C-alpha positions as CSV (number, residue, x, y, z in Angstrom):
1,X,14.5,-0.9,46.6
2,X,11.8,1.1,47.7
3,X,14.0,4.4,48.8
4,X,10.2,6.0,49.8
5,X,7.0,4.1,50.5
6,X,3.7,5.3,52.3
7,X,1.4,3.0,53.7
8,X,-2.2,4.1,54.2
9,X,-1.1,7.8,54.9
10,X,-3.6,9.4,56.2
11,X,-3.9,13.6,57.3
12,X,-7.4,14.9,58.6
13,X,-7.7,18.4,60.0
14,X,-11.1,18.3,61.8
15,X,-13.4,16.9,59.3
16,X,-11.3,17.8,56.4
17,X,-9.3,14.9,54.7
18,X,-6.2,16.3,53.2
19,X,-4.6,13.1,52.3
20,X,-6.5,10.0,52.2
21,X,-4.9,6.6,52.7
22,X,-2.2,7.4,50.1
23,X,0.1,4.3,49.0
24,X,3.0,5.1,46.9
25,X,6.2,3.6,46.1
26,X,9.6,5.4,44.6
27,X,12.3,3.1,43.7
28,X,16.0,4.0,43.7
29,X,17.1,6.4,41.3
30,X,13.9,7.4,39.8
31,X,12.6,10.8,39.0
32,X,9.2,10.5,40.5
33,X,6.7,13.0,39.6
34,X,4.0,13.7,42.5
35,X,1.6,15.9,40.4
36,X,-2.1,17.4,41.4
37,X,-4.0,20.6,41.3
38,X,-3.3,23.1,44.0
39,X,-4.7,21.7,47.1
40,X,-4.6,18.3,46.1
41,X,-2.3,17.0,49.4
42,X,0.9,17.4,47.6
43,X,2.5,19.8,50.3
44,X,1.0,17.9,53.0
45,X,2.4,14.6,51.7
46,X,5.9,16.0,51.7
47,X,5.7,17.3,55.2
48,X,4.8,13.9,56.7
49,X,7.5,12.2,54.6
50,X,9.8,14.8,56.3
51,X,8.6,14.1,59.7
52,X,7.4,18.0,59.8
53,X,3.7,16.8,60.2
54,X,2.4,14.2,62.3
55,X,0.2,11.5,60.3
56,X,-3.4,10.9,61.5
57,X,-2.7,7.2,60.6
58,X,-0.5,5.5,58.3
59,X,3.5,5.1,57.8
60,X,5.9,6.4,56.0
61,X,9.0,4.0,55.0
62,X,12.5,5.2,53.9
63,X,14.6,2.4,52.7
64,X,12.2,0.4,53.7
65,X,12.7,1.5,57.3
66,X,9.7,3.2,59.1
67,X,10.0,6.6,60.6
68,X,8.7,8.1,63.6
69,X,7.2,11.6,63.8
70,X,10.2,14.1,64.5
71,X,12.7,11.3,63.8
72,X,15.8,13.1,62.5
73,X,18.1,10.4,62.0
74,X,17.3,9.6,58.6
75,X,16.9,13.2,57.7
76,X,20.8,13.2,56.5
77,X,19.7,11.0,53.8
78,X,17.5,13.7,52.4
79,X,17.8,17.0,50.3
80,X,15.2,19.4,50.4
81,X,14.2,22.0,48.2
82,X,11.0,24.2,48.7
83,X,8.8,26.5,46.2
84,X,9.9,29.7,47.6
85,X,13.4,29.1,49.2
86,X,14.8,32.2,51.8
87,X,18.4,33.0,52.2
88,X,20.5,35.3,54.2
89,X,20.8,38.5,52.3
90,X,24.1,39.3,53.4
91,X,25.7,36.5,51.8
92,X,27.1,35.3,48.4
93,X,26.2,31.9,47.0
94,X,29.7,30.5,48.1
95,X,29.4,31.7,51.9
96,X,26.0,30.2,52.0
97,X,27.3,27.0,50.8
98,X,30.1,26.8,53.3
99,X,27.7,27.7,56.0
100,X,25.3,24.8,55.0
101,X,28.4,22.7,54.6
102,X,29.5,23.2,57.9
103,X,26.2,22.5,59.6
104,X,26.5,19.0,58.0
105,X,29.9,18.7,59.8
106,X,31.8,19.0,56.3
107,X,35.3,20.5,56.8
108,X,38.7,21.7,55.4
109,X,39.7,20.7,51.8
110,X,36.4,18.6,51.4
111,X,34.1,21.5,52.0
112,X,35.8,23.9,49.5
113,X,35.7,21.0,47.1
114,X,32.2,20.4,47.9
115,X,31.0,24.0,47.4
116,X,33.2,24.6,44.3
117,X,32.0,21.5,42.3
118,X,28.1,21.8,43.8
119,X,28.4,25.6,42.5
120,X,29.7,24.6,39.1
121,X,26.8,22.2,38.9
122,X,24.0,24.6,39.2
123,X,25.8,26.7,37.0
124,X,26.5,29.6,39.8
125,X,30.1,29.2,40.1
126,X,31.0,32.8,38.6
127,X,28.6,34.4,40.7
128,X,29.7,36.9,42.9
129,X,27.1,39.3,44.1
130,X,25.0,39.0,47.4
131,X,21.9,36.4,47.2
132,X,19.3,39.9,47.7
133,X,20.4,40.6,43.8
134,X,19.4,37.2,42.8
135,X,16.7,36.4,40.7
136,X,14.2,33.7,41.2
137,X,15.8,31.4,38.9
138,X,19.1,31.7,40.6
139,X,17.6,31.5,44.2
140,X,16.1,28.5,43.2
141,X,19.1,26.8,41.8
142,X,21.2,28.0,45.0
143,X,18.6,26.2,47.0
144,X,19.3,23.0,44.7
145,X,22.7,23.2,45.6
146,X,22.2,23.8,49.0
147,X,20.2,20.5,49.1
148,X,22.8,18.5,47.4
149,X,26.1,19.9,49.5
150,X,26.1,16.6,51.7
151,X,25.6,14.5,48.8
152,X,22.1,13.0,49.8
153,X,20.7,9.8,48.5
154,X,17.3,11.4,48.0
155,X,15.9,14.9,46.9
156,X,12.6,16.0,47.4
157,X,11.5,19.0,45.7
158,X,8.3,20.8,46.4
159,X,7.0,23.1,43.4
160,X,10.5,24.1,42.3
161,X,9.5,25.5,39.1
162,X,6.3,27.2,40.0
163,X,7.4,30.7,40.2
164,X,10.1,30.5,37.8
165,X,9.7,32.5,34.1
166,X,10.8,29.9,30.9
167,X,14.6,30.1,31.4
168,X,14.6,29.7,35.1
169,X,12.5,26.8,34.6
170,X,14.5,25.1,32.0
171,X,17.4,25.4,34.3
172,X,16.0,23.8,36.9
173,X,14.7,20.8,34.8
174,X,18.0,20.7,33.0
175,X,19.6,20.2,36.6
176,X,16.9,17.3,37.4
177,X,17.8,15.7,34.3
178,X,21.4,15.8,34.9
179,X,20.7,14.2,38.4
180,X,18.8,11.5,36.8
181,X,19.8,8.1,38.0
182,X,22.4,9.5,40.4
183,X,19.6,10.3,43.2
184,X,16.2,9.4,43.8
185,X,13.8,12.5,43.2
186,X,10.7,13.3,44.5
187,X,9.3,15.9,42.4
188,X,6.0,17.7,43.1
189,X,4.7,19.8,40.3
190,X,1.2,20.8,38.7
191,X,3.5,21.9,35.9
192,X,3.0,19.0,33.5
193,X,5.3,19.7,30.6
194,X,8.0,19.5,33.1
195,X,6.8,16.2,34.2
196,X,6.8,14.8,30.5
197,X,10.2,15.5,30.2
198,X,11.9,14.3,33.1
199,X,9.7,11.9,35.3
200,X,10.3,8.3,34.9
201,X,7.2,7.6,36.8
202,X,4.4,10.0,38.0
203,X,1.4,9.6,40.6
204,X,-1.4,11.8,40.1
205,X,-3.2,12.6,43.1
206,X,-6.8,14.6,43.9
207,X,-8.3,15.2,47.0
208,X,-6.0,13.5,49.1
209,X,-6.3,10.2,46.7
210,X,-4.0,8.6,44.2
211,X,-5.8,8.6,40.9
212,X,-3.0,7.1,38.6
213,X,0.6,5.9,39.4
214,X,2.4,4.5,36.5
215,X,5.0,5.6,33.8
216,X,4.1,8.5,31.4
217,X,4.3,5.9,28.6
218,X,1.9,3.7,30.1
219,X,-0.6,6.3,31.1
220,X,-0.6,7.9,27.7
221,X,-1.3,4.6,25.9
222,X,-4.5,4.2,28.5
223,X,-6.2,7.6,27.8
224,X,-7.6,8.6,24.3
225,X,-6.5,5.8,22.2
226,X,-9.2,6.4,19.9
227,X,-9.4,10.3,19.5
228,X,-8.9,11.7,15.8
229,X,-9.1,15.3,14.5
230,X,-11.1,15.1,11.1
231,X,-11.6,17.8,8.6
232,X,-14.3,17.6,5.7
233,X,-15.8,19.1,3.0
234,X,-19.1,19.9,5.5
235,X,-17.7,20.2,9.2
236,X,-21.2,21.5,10.2
237,X,-23.3,18.7,8.9
238,X,-20.9,15.8,10.0
239,X,-20.8,17.4,13.1
240,X,-24.6,16.7,13.5
241,X,-24.2,13.3,12.0
242,X,-21.5,12.2,14.4
243,X,-23.4,13.9,17.6
244,X,-26.4,11.6,16.7
245,X,-24.1,8.3,16.4
246,X,-24.3,6.1,19.5
247,X,-20.4,4.9,18.5
248,X,-19.2,8.4,19.2
249,X,-17.9,8.8,22.8
250,X,-16.7,12.4,22.5
251,X,-17.2,15.3,20.1
252,X,-16.2,18.8,19.7
253,X,-15.4,21.6,17.2
254,X,-12.0,22.8,16.5
255,X,-10.4,25.4,14.5
256,X,-9.0,22.9,12.5
257,X,-11.7,20.9,12.1
258,X,-13.9,18.3,14.6
259,X,-12.3,16.4,17.2
260,X,-14.2,13.0,17.8
261,X,-13.3,9.8,20.1
262,X,-15.3,6.7,19.1
263,X,-16.2,4.1,22.0
264,X,-16.3,0.9,19.8
265,X,-13.7,-0.2,17.3
266,X,-15.7,-2.4,15.3
267,X,-18.6,0.2,15.2
268,X,-15.9,3.0,13.8
269,X,-14.8,0.5,11.4
270,X,-18.4,-0.4,10.0
271,X,-20.3,2.8,10.1
272,X,-17.7,5.9,9.7
273,X,-17.2,5.7,5.8
274,X,-20.7,4.7,5.3
275,X,-21.8,7.7,7.4
276,X,-19.5,10.2,5.2
277,X,-20.4,8.5,1.6
278,X,-24.2,8.5,2.3
279,X,-24.2,12.1,3.0
280,X,-21.9,12.6,0.3
281,X,-19.3,14.1,2.4
282,X,-15.6,14.1,1.1
283,X,-12.8,13.6,3.7
284,X,-10.0,16.2,3.8
285,X,-8.1,15.0,6.7
286,X,-8.0,12.3,9.4
287,X,-5.2,12.6,12.1
288,X,-4.8,10.4,15.1
289,X,-4.4,12.8,18.1
290,X,-1.5,12.4,20.4
291,X,-2.1,13.2,24.0
292,X,-0.1,14.8,26.7
293,X,-0.4,14.6,30.2
294,X,-2.3,18.1,30.7
295,X,-5.3,16.5,28.6
296,X,-5.1,13.2,30.8
297,X,-4.8,15.6,33.8
298,X,-7.9,17.7,32.7
299,X,-10.1,14.4,31.9
300,X,-9.3,12.6,35.2
301,X,-9.7,15.3,37.8
302,X,-12.3,17.6,36.3
303,X,-15.3,16.3,38.5
304,X,-17.5,18.4,36.1
305,X,-16.7,17.2,32.8
306,X,-18.7,13.8,32.1
307,X,-16.9,13.3,28.6
């Protein structure tokens, strides 16, 4: 079932098109990576899903039910984590979660149990100090705890690791990993290493448009299938030879040799070895390169790159 779905979702600010006919589908239990560079339209989309910003046109559906602007009835199903959460500095973690739980109408023994369990889940159960003394990573984990206190079906996270050090990032990613399959997680980020680790499906947007929407595995299979690292007895000469070969799609020098990508399998098989033999060049290493999301991201959204 589609837990979150948008239909031609659009947001304009005057002549500026922030989100352009966005169509995305997030299925139940998925960790959905919503990625793009800064200014791509990620936060604008989230604000429309949360009914904090009115769409210019298009619709948002939660559990296949359309929502209206400023509709609040569906929000009890959603927990939200912002990139820079703010807390009352005079409270500790337990006091803050108790306060948030009371706002949701949770009371008595259930509230105490929920607060204790949630603090343990985000590894803050032993923290006694006030929130004002927390690191950025601890504050982010407390924000996740607050988003989970009412046991929501959906968790929306807007750049939750963008300002964290490596340890803080790891702890947040570990929490997302533990929630996999238990919650539907809409995870906005531009940190692609995190996406590769935890996301089931990713959507890459650029200038408000969907560029790619697929699994990490399928996306990797679709790009750079024919890119190799090669080291030879004379890389300078072989670079010139490859540069003048019509079947070479991409060519670049690397500290370990040359990186090239061919455009046609038949040409590569019939011409690569003869090119080396005819020019008395010996092969030292030939290795197929495994692409990561960062490579693909740059290839797809770098409008100045023609390779």
